[in-house]
Phi, psi and omega in degrees: 000139180300145173294149180305325178296323177291323173293324187285330181259007181287125179229146182254125180297141170242199177273168172054055173063021190247149173230158178234140176217181186219137177293156181236138184301328182304332184245032173293141172249192182297320169228119181067187183283152178309129181306327183295327180287326172299320174295323179295316175303314178298318179289324179302321181299312179294322177298325179275349185298137180296343178264357181307135179228120175094189180248156177287141173238345176204146180217123174238123181248130178245121186268100181281335182187166181293147177267120180281152177299135175125203184286150175214166177240145174239130171251132180229106189235120177293126183265323177198146180237116180260184178298323183249332185234158177224125185254137187233145170246129185235144176211138172245130183229155167230128182048044177072004182259123183295131169255330176209134170247154188207154163241149175221148170235130176254153184216150169262104179288145178226144182301127178216174167302141176203156187205130177279148173244315182285153185230142179292159178299140178269158173076012175284124170298159178303151178307317186295341179274356186242146177281152181282133183293140177295153181244346182308138181072006178248164180312156183299325187299327178305325183290348180278356182227139170272106182247132183228105188276153172297151184301134181087355183238026190298108174049236173218129173285156187241040181268359178076001180272101186295142182254173192272353182210171183236021185280141173229147171231132177198162171264138180215149172203171178293153176225119002292161185300145185218141174305131180291135168212180188302324179298311183293323178296321179297325177285321177299332181295341179247022186273359180280142176288153183301138186296338180287331169298316182294311184300305188271346175064039178202149173287144176217158173297130181217163171197129179284136181264317181209142183222120175252128175241135178245129187259123179256003183242152175267180181301318181299324174294323178293323184289323178299328180290328182066223179249024181278166180303149164252150179266120182243152169227150177209141175204166171254158173260323183203144165245128184200129172054038173089009181221150171212148178272170176211126177242136186222157171223153184225119190239147178289170180298335180254024172092012177265135180282119187263322183199148167232156188213148181223131179223163170236134189243131171272136175217156176237154175286000000 
C-alpha cells in the first residue's frame, strides 16, 4: 500500500504542463490541507516533468488562498534552462482560481570546495530516548509525523502563559517511516508549529503567506538518510503588527544540513 505522503502528492499528467490531483484527509489542517503538502505537490510536479534537469535547490511558495477539499490542478512550466540552473513557474488552482503560486530553481551540482558554517544544536538526546509527541486534539496532518521534542520543549503548551522565546528543537520524520526524498523534505520544512503558538502558548488564527525552502543536499545525501529521524530547529525573529517570520533548519542524523526554510506567517489575536 502506498505511503500516505505518496497518496497525497499523487498527480496525473494532463496536457500543456498540467497535472491533476486530489487532497487527502490525512494531511488536513485547521483550514484546508497542511501547507507543507501543498509545497510537496508543487515540487513533485516539477520533479516529474520530462524537461526537468538537476535537483531542486530552492522553492518559494506563496499561499494566495485556502485549498478546498477535492480536486486541484497544478501547472509546472520551465521558464529557462541554463548550463547549471533551471528556473520554474508553478501554480496550484481549483476551478481556475489560483490557490498557490511558486517558483523553483533546479541545479546541476558539481564537485567544488565546500565548508559548513552552521552547526546542528548540541546536547539533543537520541530520538529513541525521547517520547513521541501526542497528536490527539490536533489537526490530522500532525499524525503524519513522528515528532520527538527536546526536554522542556514538548510541542507547545496551551496554558496561555507566554514564554520568553519561540525556539524549538526536535527529531522529526514521516509517520509511518518513509525514505527521505525531495518531496518529503519539502513537506517536512513546514512541519514546525507556528512560532506564535509556541511563544504565547495558545492557539490563534494563523496562515502562512509565503514559504521559501533551500535544499542543501543532493539526492544521494537524502538517500543516505533513509527513513531515520531528522533533527529540526525553528525560531522567530520578531512578532509585529499581525505577522511573524519563522526560520527553520533540518539536519541529517549525522549532522549534515539538508534544508533551511524561511516563512512569513499572518496571525490574529
